[in-house]
C-alpha positions as CSV (number, residue, x, y, z in Angstrom):
1,M,0.2,-0.1,0.2
2,A,1.6,3.5,-1.1
3,A,1.9,5.7,1.6
4,P,-0.1,8.4,1.8
5,A,1.4,11.7,0.0
6,K,3.0,15.1,2.9
7,T,1.0,17.5,2.7
8,K,3.5,21.0,1.9
9,V,3.5,23.3,5.2
10,A,3.9,27.3,3.0
11,A,6.5,29.3,4.7
12,P,4.7,32.4,6.4
13,K,4.6,35.4,4.6
14,K,7.3,37.3,5.3
15,A,5.8,41.8,6.7
16,V,6.3,44.5,4.0
17,K,7.4,47.3,4.6
18,D,5.4,49.5,4.1
19,V,7.7,52.5,2.0
20,T,5.1,54.9,1.0
21,T,4.1,55.6,4.8
22,S,7.7,55.4,6.1
23,V,8.9,58.0,3.4
24,A,5.7,60.3,4.3
25,V,6.4,60.1,8.2
26,A,9.3,61.2,7.4
27,N,8.6,64.2,5.6
28,L,6.0,65.4,8.1
29,P,7.0,68.7,9.3
30,N,8.2,68.0,13.6
31,K,4.5,70.5,15.2
32,A,7.4,71.4,17.6
33,V,9.5,73.8,15.8
34,N,8.0,76.3,13.3
35,V,10.5,77.1,10.3
36,Q,8.7,80.7,10.2
37,P,10.4,84.1,11.1
38,I,9.1,86.7,14.2
39,L,9.3,89.4,11.7
40,N,9.4,92.7,12.8
41,Q,9.6,92.4,17.0
42,Q,11.1,96.4,16.0
43,I,7.5,97.1,16.2
44,N,6.2,97.4,19.5
45,A,10.0,96.4,20.9
46,P,10.1,96.0,24.8
47,A,12.7,98.5,27.2
48,V,16.0,98.9,24.8
49,T,18.7,96.6,27.2
50,Q,21.0,99.3,27.4
51,K,20.4,103.0,27.2
52,F,23.8,105.0,25.7
53,G,25.9,107.7,27.9
54,T,25.4,104.5,31.0
55,V,27.6,101.5,31.2
56,S,26.5,98.7,33.4
57,Q,28.9,97.1,35.0
58,R,28.3,93.4,33.6
59,L,32.2,93.7,33.6
60,P,34.4,92.5,36.5
61,I,38.2,94.6,34.6
62,G,38.4,96.5,38.2
63,L,37.8,99.9,37.6
64,A,34.8,102.1,38.6
65,D,31.6,103.2,37.1
66,D,32.8,107.3,36.7
67,V,36.1,106.2,35.9
68,R,34.5,104.3,33.4
69,L,32.2,106.7,32.0
70,E,34.5,109.1,31.1
71,S,36.2,106.8,29.4
72,V,33.6,105.8,26.9
73,R,32.6,109.9,26.7
74,M,36.0,110.6,25.3
75,L,36.2,107.2,23.4
76,N,32.5,107.2,21.6
77,Q,33.9,110.8,20.4
78,L,36.8,109.5,19.8
79,L,35.3,107.2,17.2
80,A,33.0,109.6,15.6
81,D,36.3,111.2,14.0
82,T,37.9,107.9,13.1
83,M,34.8,106.5,11.6
84,S,34.3,109.9,10.1
85,I,38.4,109.9,8.3
86,R,37.8,106.4,7.7
87,D,35.3,107.8,5.1
88,L,36.7,110.7,4.5
89,Y,39.3,108.4,3.4
90,K,37.7,105.7,1.0
91,K,36.4,109.5,-1.0
92,S,39.3,110.7,-1.5
93,H,40.4,106.3,-2.9
94,W,37.3,107.6,-4.8
95,Q,37.8,110.6,-7.0
96,V,40.9,111.3,-6.3
97,T,42.6,112.6,-9.8
98,G,45.7,113.5,-11.9
99,P,48.9,112.1,-12.7
100,T,49.3,110.4,-8.9
101,F,46.2,109.1,-9.1
102,Y,47.6,105.3,-9.0
103,Q,49.0,105.7,-6.3
104,L,47.2,107.6,-3.9
105,H,44.5,105.2,-5.3
106,L,46.5,102.3,-3.7
107,L,47.2,104.1,-1.1
108,F,43.6,106.1,0.2
109,D,42.2,103.0,0.5
110,K,45.5,101.2,2.7
111,H,45.0,103.9,4.9
112,Y,40.5,102.9,4.7
113,E,41.1,100.0,5.9
114,E,44.3,100.1,9.1
115,Q,41.0,103.0,10.0
116,S,38.3,100.7,9.8
117,E,40.8,98.5,12.5
118,L,40.9,100.7,14.5
119,V,37.0,101.2,15.0
120,D,36.9,98.6,15.6
121,T,39.5,98.4,17.7
122,I,37.3,101.5,19.4
123,A,34.1,100.2,20.0
124,E,35.2,97.1,21.6
125,R,37.2,99.1,24.9
126,I,33.5,101.4,24.6
127,Q,32.2,97.9,25.0
128,I,34.3,95.9,27.3
129,L,33.8,99.7,29.5
130,G,30.3,98.7,29.7
131,G,29.4,101.8,27.4
132,V,27.2,101.3,24.5
133,A,29.3,102.4,20.6
134,I,27.9,104.7,18.1
135,A,27.1,103.4,15.0
136,M,25.3,104.3,13.1
137,A,25.7,107.4,10.7
138,H,23.9,110.1,11.4
139,D,25.3,109.8,14.9
140,V,29.1,109.7,13.9
141,A,27.8,113.4,11.4
142,E,26.5,115.3,14.8
143,N,28.6,114.6,16.3
144,T,32.4,114.3,14.6
145,L,34.9,117.4,14.7
146,I,36.3,116.9,12.1
147,P,34.5,119.3,9.4
148,R,32.1,117.5,6.4
149,P,33.8,118.2,2.5
150,P,32.0,118.9,-0.1
151,R,29.9,116.4,-2.0
152,D,32.2,117.7,-5.0
153,R,35.5,116.0,-7.4
154,E,38.5,118.0,-5.3
155,E,42.3,118.4,-6.4
156,A,44.3,115.4,-4.9
157,P,46.5,118.1,-3.1
158,V,42.9,119.5,-1.2
159,Q,42.7,116.6,-0.4
160,I,45.2,115.2,1.1
161,S,45.3,118.4,3.0
162,R,41.8,118.1,4.3
163,L,43.3,114.2,5.6
164,L,45.2,116.1,7.7
165,E,43.3,118.0,9.5
166,A,41.5,115.3,10.0
167,H,44.3,113.3,11.3
168,Q,45.7,116.3,13.7
169,I,41.7,116.9,15.1
170,I,42.6,112.8,15.8
171,L,46.0,112.5,17.7
172,A,44.9,115.5,19.8
173,E,41.7,114.1,20.7
174,C,44.4,110.9,21.0
175,H,47.2,113.1,24.3
176,E,43.9,114.2,25.6
177,I,42.5,110.5,26.7
178,A,46.0,109.2,27.2
179,K,46.9,111.3,30.3
180,K,43.1,112.1,31.6
181,A,43.5,107.4,31.6
182,D,46.4,107.2,32.5
183,D,44.9,109.9,35.3
184,S,42.5,107.7,36.6
185,G,44.8,104.3,35.7
186,D,41.9,103.2,32.9
187,D,45.9,101.9,31.0
188,G,43.8,99.8,28.3
189,T,42.4,102.6,27.4
190,N,45.6,104.4,28.0
191,D,47.3,102.5,25.2
192,L,44.7,102.5,23.1
193,A,44.7,105.2,22.3
194,V,49.1,105.9,22.2
195,S,49.9,102.4,20.3
196,D,46.5,101.9,18.3
197,V,45.1,105.4,17.7
198,M,47.5,107.6,17.9
199,R,50.9,105.6,16.4
200,A,48.4,104.3,13.5
201,N,47.2,108.1,13.0
202,E,50.5,109.1,12.8
203,L,52.6,106.6,10.3
204,Q,49.3,107.9,8.1
205,V,50.6,111.8,8.5
206,W,53.8,111.0,7.3
207,F,52.8,108.9,3.9
208,V,50.2,111.6,2.9
209,S,52.6,114.4,4.0
210,E,54.9,113.5,1.8
211,H,52.8,114.2,-1.3
212,L,52.3,117.5,-1.3
213,V,56.0,118.7,-0.7
214,D,56.9,120.8,-4.3
215,S,59.9,118.1,-4.9
216,P,61.9,117.9,-8.4
217,L,61.0,114.5,-10.4
218,V,63.6,115.2,-13.2
219,Q,65.9,117.4,-12.6
220,A,67.5,118.9,-9.2
221,R,66.9,122.4,-9.3
């Protein structure tokens, strides 16, 4: 008698992952995060974090309030004038003309870059002292001691003369700041006025002044 045929048992089917659903779930935005920027917060803004003309004692730098307040006042004036001479150099860089165009075009831009670094150095010192540095063009225009040049294009000797006048104003401020800061014990501000601002401006005075010397180029007199 033949043995009964064995019944083949089918293997259990493996669960098939719904790829479409998984991708759709992965692409759903995180509801806990809103990617929309919160705009127009300057409208009806809360009170400012610090008033201009004040100092805070956030940083323990070992200087009394009155010392820091006076240093901030002087440095903001220096900042306004440094921003002015920086822009005066850029104006001269763009508008210079004449046989020395190439040399002055490059020199004025080099001095512009150096003054830009001084602007940042002065502003950071003001913030370190707990003050608020001026920053906007209208504030600079209202406070600078440097005479405003015309919008017109001027000859190179006139441009240089304006720059030298601006340097004289800044250097006079540096001497005053250095002395007062030394008397009050603000050594950091004293060092900035002398080592950074004064020395850089003195060097620039030398470089631009030589372009006003009436010296022969071809035949000696």
